[in-house]
PyMOL CGO cylinders between C-alpha atoms (Angstrom):
from pymol import cmd
from pymol.cgo import CYLINDER

trace = [
    CYLINDER, 137.97, 107.73, 93.46, 135.78, 104.62, 93.18, 0.3, 1, 1, 1, 1, 1, 1,
    CYLINDER, 135.78, 104.62, 93.18, 132.89, 104.73, 90.77, 0.3, 1, 1, 1, 1, 1, 1,
    CYLINDER, 132.89, 104.73, 90.77, 129.54, 105.39, 92.46, 0.3, 1, 1, 1, 1, 1, 1,
    CYLINDER, 129.54, 105.39, 92.46, 127.05, 102.58, 92.58, 0.3, 1, 1, 1, 1, 1, 1,
    CYLINDER, 127.05, 102.58, 92.58, 123.82, 103.25, 90.70, 0.3, 1, 1, 1, 1, 1, 1,
    CYLINDER, 123.82, 103.25, 90.70, 120.36, 102.57, 92.12, 0.3, 1, 1, 1, 1, 1, 1,
    CYLINDER, 120.36, 102.57, 92.12, 116.98, 102.86, 90.46, 0.3, 1, 1, 1, 1, 1, 1,
    CYLINDER, 116.98, 102.86, 90.46, 114.19, 103.89, 92.84, 0.3, 1, 1, 1, 1, 1, 1,
    CYLINDER, 114.19, 103.89, 92.84, 110.72, 103.06, 91.55, 0.3, 1, 1, 1, 1, 1, 1,
    CYLINDER, 110.72, 103.06, 91.55, 107.68, 104.38, 93.40, 0.3, 1, 1, 1, 1, 1, 1,
    CYLINDER, 107.68, 104.38, 93.40, 104.50, 106.10, 92.24, 0.3, 1, 1, 1, 1, 1, 1,
    CYLINDER, 104.50, 106.10, 92.24, 104.44, 108.13, 95.47, 0.3, 1, 1, 1, 1, 1, 1,
    CYLINDER, 104.44, 108.13, 95.47, 106.74, 111.13, 95.05, 0.3, 1, 1, 1, 1, 1, 1,
    CYLINDER, 106.74, 111.13, 95.05, 107.37, 111.58, 98.78, 0.3, 1, 1, 1, 1, 1, 1,
    CYLINDER, 107.37, 111.58, 98.78, 108.36, 107.95, 99.27, 0.3, 1, 1, 1, 1, 1, 1,
    CYLINDER, 108.36, 107.95, 99.27, 110.61, 108.18, 96.22, 0.3, 1, 1, 1, 1, 1, 1,
    CYLINDER, 110.61, 108.18, 96.22, 112.27, 111.37, 97.49, 0.3, 1, 1, 1, 1, 1, 1,
    CYLINDER, 112.27, 111.37, 97.49, 112.96, 109.81, 100.90, 0.3, 1, 1, 1, 1, 1, 1,
    CYLINDER, 112.96, 109.81, 100.90, 114.60, 106.74, 99.34, 0.3, 1, 1, 1, 1, 1, 1,
    CYLINDER, 114.60, 106.74, 99.34, 116.59, 108.89, 96.91, 0.3, 1, 1, 1, 1, 1, 1,
    CYLINDER, 116.59, 108.89, 96.91, 117.84, 111.15, 99.73, 0.3, 1, 1, 1, 1, 1, 1,
    CYLINDER, 117.84, 111.15, 99.73, 118.89, 108.15, 101.85, 0.3, 1, 1, 1, 1, 1, 1,
    CYLINDER, 118.89, 108.15, 101.85, 120.72, 106.47, 98.97, 0.3, 1, 1, 1, 1, 1, 1,
    CYLINDER, 120.72, 106.47, 98.97, 122.51, 109.68, 98.01, 0.3, 1, 1, 1, 1, 1, 1,
    CYLINDER, 122.51, 109.68, 98.01, 123.56, 110.11, 101.65, 0.3, 1, 1, 1, 1, 1, 1,
    CYLINDER, 123.56, 110.11, 101.65, 125.09, 106.64, 101.38, 0.3, 1, 1, 1, 1, 1, 1,
    CYLINDER, 125.09, 106.64, 101.38, 127.04, 107.70, 98.28, 0.3, 1, 1, 1, 1, 1, 1,
    CYLINDER, 127.04, 107.70, 98.28, 124.85, 106.19, 95.57, 0.3, 1, 1, 1, 1, 1, 1,
    CYLINDER, 124.85, 106.19, 95.57, 124.01, 107.74, 92.23, 0.3, 1, 1, 1, 1, 1, 1,
    CYLINDER, 124.01, 107.74, 92.23, 120.23, 107.48, 91.90, 0.3, 1, 1, 1, 1, 1, 1,
    CYLINDER, 120.23, 107.48, 91.90, 117.82, 107.34, 88.99, 0.3, 1, 1, 1, 1, 1, 1,
    CYLINDER, 117.82, 107.34, 88.99, 114.05, 107.45, 89.45, 0.3, 1, 1, 1, 1, 1, 1,
    CYLINDER, 114.05, 107.45, 89.45, 110.91, 106.05, 87.87, 0.3, 1, 1, 1, 1, 1, 1,
    CYLINDER, 110.91, 106.05, 87.87, 107.31, 106.49, 88.96, 0.3, 1, 1, 1, 1, 1, 1,
    CYLINDER, 107.31, 106.49, 88.96, 105.84, 103.38, 87.31, 0.3, 1, 1, 1, 1, 1, 1,
    CYLINDER, 105.84, 103.38, 87.31, 106.72, 99.87, 86.23, 0.3, 1, 1, 1, 1, 1, 1,
    CYLINDER, 106.72, 99.87, 86.23, 106.94, 100.52, 82.50, 0.3, 1, 1, 1, 1, 1, 1,
    CYLINDER, 106.94, 100.52, 82.50, 109.35, 103.42, 83.02, 0.3, 1, 1, 1, 1, 1, 1,
    CYLINDER, 109.35, 103.42, 83.02, 111.39, 101.26, 85.40, 0.3, 1, 1, 1, 1, 1, 1,
    CYLINDER, 111.39, 101.26, 85.40, 111.84, 98.55, 82.77, 0.3, 1, 1, 1, 1, 1, 1,
    CYLINDER, 111.84, 98.55, 82.77, 112.66, 101.16, 80.13, 0.3, 1, 1, 1, 1, 1, 1,
    CYLINDER, 112.66, 101.16, 80.13, 115.19, 102.72, 82.51, 0.3, 1, 1, 1, 1, 1, 1,
    CYLINDER, 115.19, 102.72, 82.51, 116.92, 99.38, 83.01, 0.3, 1, 1, 1, 1, 1, 1,
    CYLINDER, 116.92, 99.38, 83.01, 117.17, 98.52, 79.32, 0.3, 1, 1, 1, 1, 1, 1,
    CYLINDER, 117.17, 98.52, 79.32, 120.76, 98.88, 78.24, 0.3, 1, 1, 1, 1, 1, 1,
    CYLINDER, 120.76, 98.88, 78.24, 121.80, 100.94, 81.28, 0.3, 1, 1, 1, 1, 1, 1,
    CYLINDER, 121.80, 100.94, 81.28, 124.09, 99.90, 84.06, 0.3, 1, 1, 1, 1, 1, 1,
    CYLINDER, 124.09, 99.90, 84.06, 122.44, 99.60, 87.46, 0.3, 1, 1, 1, 1, 1, 1,
    CYLINDER, 122.44, 99.60, 87.46, 123.58, 97.97, 90.70, 0.3, 1, 1, 1, 1, 1, 1,
    CYLINDER, 123.58, 97.97, 90.70, 120.31, 97.90, 92.66, 0.3, 1, 1, 1, 1, 1, 1,
    CYLINDER, 120.31, 97.90, 92.66, 116.58, 98.44, 92.23, 0.3, 1, 1, 1, 1, 1, 1,
    CYLINDER, 116.58, 98.44, 92.23, 114.41, 99.65, 95.09, 0.3, 1, 1, 1, 1, 1, 1,
    CYLINDER, 114.41, 99.65, 95.09, 110.94, 98.77, 93.84, 0.3, 1, 1, 1, 1, 1, 1,
    CYLINDER, 110.94, 98.77, 93.84, 107.53, 99.70, 95.21, 0.3, 1, 1, 1, 1, 1, 1,
    CYLINDER, 107.53, 99.70, 95.21, 105.15, 96.75, 95.09, 0.3, 1, 1, 1, 1, 1, 1,
    CYLINDER, 105.15, 96.75, 95.09, 101.79, 98.54, 94.79, 0.3, 1, 1, 1, 1, 1, 1,
    CYLINDER, 101.79, 98.54, 94.79, 101.71, 100.81, 91.76, 0.3, 1, 1, 1, 1, 1, 1,
    CYLINDER, 101.71, 100.81, 91.76, 98.96, 101.54, 89.25, 0.3, 1, 1, 1, 1, 1, 1,
    CYLINDER, 98.96, 101.54, 89.25, 99.37, 99.80, 85.93, 0.3, 1, 1, 1, 1, 1, 1,
    CYLINDER, 99.37, 99.80, 85.93, 102.19, 97.31, 86.29, 0.3, 1, 1, 1, 1, 1, 1,
    CYLINDER, 102.19, 97.31, 86.29, 102.82, 96.15, 89.87, 0.3, 1, 1, 1, 1, 1, 1,
    CYLINDER, 102.82, 96.15, 89.87, 106.26, 95.88, 91.35, 0.3, 1, 1, 1, 1, 1, 1,
    CYLINDER, 106.26, 95.88, 91.35, 105.80, 92.11, 91.50, 0.3, 1, 1, 1, 1, 1, 1,
    CYLINDER, 105.80, 92.11, 91.50, 105.28, 92.03, 87.72, 0.3, 1, 1, 1, 1, 1, 1,
    CYLINDER, 105.28, 92.03, 87.72, 108.31, 94.29, 87.18, 0.3, 1, 1, 1, 1, 1, 1,
    CYLINDER, 108.31, 94.29, 87.18, 110.41, 91.98, 89.34, 0.3, 1, 1, 1, 1, 1, 1,
    CYLINDER, 110.41, 91.98, 89.34, 109.23, 88.91, 87.41, 0.3, 1, 1, 1, 1, 1, 1,
    CYLINDER, 109.23, 88.91, 87.41, 110.20, 90.59, 84.14, 0.3, 1, 1, 1, 1, 1, 1,
    CYLINDER, 110.20, 90.59, 84.14, 113.61, 91.57, 85.50, 0.3, 1, 1, 1, 1, 1, 1,
    CYLINDER, 113.61, 91.57, 85.50, 114.21, 87.97, 86.60, 0.3, 1, 1, 1, 1, 1, 1,
    CYLINDER, 114.21, 87.97, 86.60, 113.13, 86.68, 83.16, 0.3, 1, 1, 1, 1, 1, 1,
    CYLINDER, 113.13, 86.68, 83.16, 115.61, 88.94, 81.33, 0.3, 1, 1, 1, 1, 1, 1,
    CYLINDER, 115.61, 88.94, 81.33, 119.05, 87.24, 81.12, 0.3, 1, 1, 1, 1, 1, 1,
    CYLINDER, 119.05, 87.24, 81.12, 120.78, 90.64, 81.11, 0.3, 1, 1, 1, 1, 1, 1,
    CYLINDER, 120.78, 90.64, 81.11, 119.05, 91.65, 84.36, 0.3, 1, 1, 1, 1, 1, 1,
    CYLINDER, 119.05, 91.65, 84.36, 118.34, 88.37, 86.14, 0.3, 1, 1, 1, 1, 1, 1,
    CYLINDER, 118.34, 88.37, 86.14, 121.10, 88.78, 88.74, 0.3, 1, 1, 1, 1, 1, 1,
    CYLINDER, 121.10, 88.78, 88.74, 120.34, 92.44, 89.50, 0.3, 1, 1, 1, 1, 1, 1,
    CYLINDER, 120.34, 92.44, 89.50, 119.53, 92.91, 93.21, 0.3, 1, 1, 1, 1, 1, 1,
    CYLINDER, 119.53, 92.91, 93.21, 115.89, 93.99, 93.58, 0.3, 1, 1, 1, 1, 1, 1,
    CYLINDER, 115.89, 93.99, 93.58, 114.52, 95.04, 96.96, 0.3, 1, 1, 1, 1, 1, 1,
    CYLINDER, 114.52, 95.04, 96.96, 110.80, 95.41, 97.56, 0.3, 1, 1, 1, 1, 1, 1,
    CYLINDER, 110.80, 95.41, 97.56, 109.98, 98.81, 99.01, 0.3, 1, 1, 1, 1, 1, 1,
    CYLINDER, 109.98, 98.81, 99.01, 106.52, 98.37, 100.44, 0.3, 1, 1, 1, 1, 1, 1,
    CYLINDER, 106.52, 98.37, 100.44, 103.98, 98.93, 103.20, 0.3, 1, 1, 1, 1, 1, 1,
    CYLINDER, 103.98, 98.93, 103.20, 102.74, 95.35, 102.64, 0.3, 1, 1, 1, 1, 1, 1,
    CYLINDER, 102.74, 95.35, 102.64, 104.53, 93.18, 105.16, 0.3, 1, 1, 1, 1, 1, 1,
    CYLINDER, 104.53, 93.18, 105.16, 102.09, 90.44, 106.14, 0.3, 1, 1, 1, 1, 1, 1,
    CYLINDER, 102.09, 90.44, 106.14, 103.59, 86.95, 106.03, 0.3, 1, 1, 1, 1, 1, 1,
    CYLINDER, 103.59, 86.95, 106.03, 101.67, 85.86, 102.91, 0.3, 1, 1, 1, 1, 1, 1,
    CYLINDER, 101.67, 85.86, 102.91, 102.56, 89.12, 101.11, 0.3, 1, 1, 1, 1, 1, 1,
    CYLINDER, 102.56, 89.12, 101.11, 106.21, 88.72, 102.02, 0.3, 1, 1, 1, 1, 1, 1,
    CYLINDER, 106.21, 88.72, 102.02, 106.17, 85.13, 100.75, 0.3, 1, 1, 1, 1, 1, 1,
    CYLINDER, 106.17, 85.13, 100.75, 104.61, 86.24, 97.45, 0.3, 1, 1, 1, 1, 1, 1,
    CYLINDER, 104.61, 86.24, 97.45, 107.25, 88.95, 96.99, 0.3, 1, 1, 1, 1, 1, 1,
    CYLINDER, 107.25, 88.95, 96.99, 110.13, 86.57, 97.65, 0.3, 1, 1, 1, 1, 1, 1,
    CYLINDER, 110.13, 86.57, 97.65, 108.55, 83.99, 95.33, 0.3, 1, 1, 1, 1, 1, 1,
    CYLINDER, 108.55, 83.99, 95.33, 108.39, 86.65, 92.59, 0.3, 1, 1, 1, 1, 1, 1,
    CYLINDER, 108.39, 86.65, 92.59, 112.16, 87.06, 92.85, 0.3, 1, 1, 1, 1, 1, 1,
    CYLINDER, 112.16, 87.06, 92.85, 112.74, 89.96, 95.23, 0.3, 1, 1, 1, 1, 1, 1,
    CYLINDER, 112.74, 89.96, 95.23, 116.06, 89.69, 97.08, 0.3, 1, 1, 1, 1, 1, 1,
    CYLINDER, 116.06, 89.69, 97.08, 114.73, 91.36, 100.21, 0.3, 1, 1, 1, 1, 1, 1,
    CYLINDER, 114.73, 91.36, 100.21, 112.01, 93.57, 101.61, 0.3, 1, 1, 1, 1, 1, 1,
    CYLINDER, 112.01, 93.57, 101.61, 112.17, 97.05, 103.10, 0.3, 1, 1, 1, 1, 1, 1,
    CYLINDER, 112.17, 97.05, 103.10, 109.02, 98.08, 104.92, 0.3, 1, 1, 1, 1, 1, 1,
    CYLINDER, 109.02, 98.08, 104.92, 107.77, 101.65, 104.57, 0.3, 1, 1, 1, 1, 1, 1,
    CYLINDER, 107.77, 101.65, 104.57, 108.31, 104.01, 106.13, 0.3, 1, 1, 1, 1, 1, 1,
    CYLINDER, 108.31, 104.01, 106.13, 111.94, 103.02, 105.77, 0.3, 1, 1, 1, 1, 1, 1,
    CYLINDER, 111.94, 103.02, 105.77, 114.50, 104.41, 108.18, 0.3, 1, 1, 1, 1, 1, 1,
    CYLINDER, 114.50, 104.41, 108.18, 117.97, 105.46, 107.08, 0.3, 1, 1, 1, 1, 1, 1,
    CYLINDER, 117.97, 105.46, 107.08, 119.62, 102.98, 109.44, 0.3, 1, 1, 1, 1, 1, 1,
    CYLINDER, 119.62, 102.98, 109.44, 117.47, 100.11, 108.15, 0.3, 1, 1, 1, 1, 1, 1,
    CYLINDER, 117.47, 100.11, 108.15, 118.30, 100.88, 104.52, 0.3, 1, 1, 1, 1, 1, 1,
    CYLINDER, 118.30, 100.88, 104.52, 122.02, 101.22, 105.31, 0.3, 1, 1, 1, 1, 1, 1,
    CYLINDER, 122.02, 101.22, 105.31, 122.04, 97.91, 107.23, 0.3, 1, 1, 1, 1, 1, 1,
    CYLINDER, 122.04, 97.91, 107.23, 120.11, 96.11, 104.47, 0.3, 1, 1, 1, 1, 1, 1,
    CYLINDER, 120.11, 96.11, 104.47, 122.60, 97.29, 101.86, 0.3, 1, 1, 1, 1, 1, 1,
    CYLINDER, 122.60, 97.29, 101.86, 125.56, 96.26, 104.05, 0.3, 1, 1, 1, 1, 1, 1,
    CYLINDER, 125.56, 96.26, 104.05, 123.96, 92.84, 104.56, 0.3, 1, 1, 1, 1, 1, 1,
    CYLINDER, 123.96, 92.84, 104.56, 123.72, 92.52, 100.76, 0.3, 1, 1, 1, 1, 1, 1,
    CYLINDER, 123.72, 92.52, 100.76, 127.43, 93.27, 100.39, 0.3, 1, 1, 1, 1, 1, 1,
    CYLINDER, 127.43, 93.27, 100.39, 127.21, 96.90, 99.38, 0.3, 1, 1, 1, 1, 1, 1,
    CYLINDER, 127.21, 96.90, 99.38, 129.69, 99.14, 101.20, 0.3, 1, 1, 1, 1, 1, 1,
]
cmd.load_cgo(trace, "trace")
């Protein structure tokens, strides 16, 4: 049996986090969770992860700052990071991509959209 892929879902909103976790598990992923940026970075340190689904607007450290720190860490710099956000205006999207996000999922995310985005990124 192939080893499950591991995703980290980071969102300060528990309902949004639960939805993303449920969708990823339905797609066969093993899922870890964090509710803030500092815990997300701690959760990535020294642990194997294949994908991060990262809320952009969180109290404390924003998802954009978390993404910048992931990109600055040689051990994590190639890790796929998807923005998971309600902010989808053109200038916001440009800022997220400039910060290093690999793609953007707009909340509320639909199962089919998440599945298609992962397929497009090469995840089975």
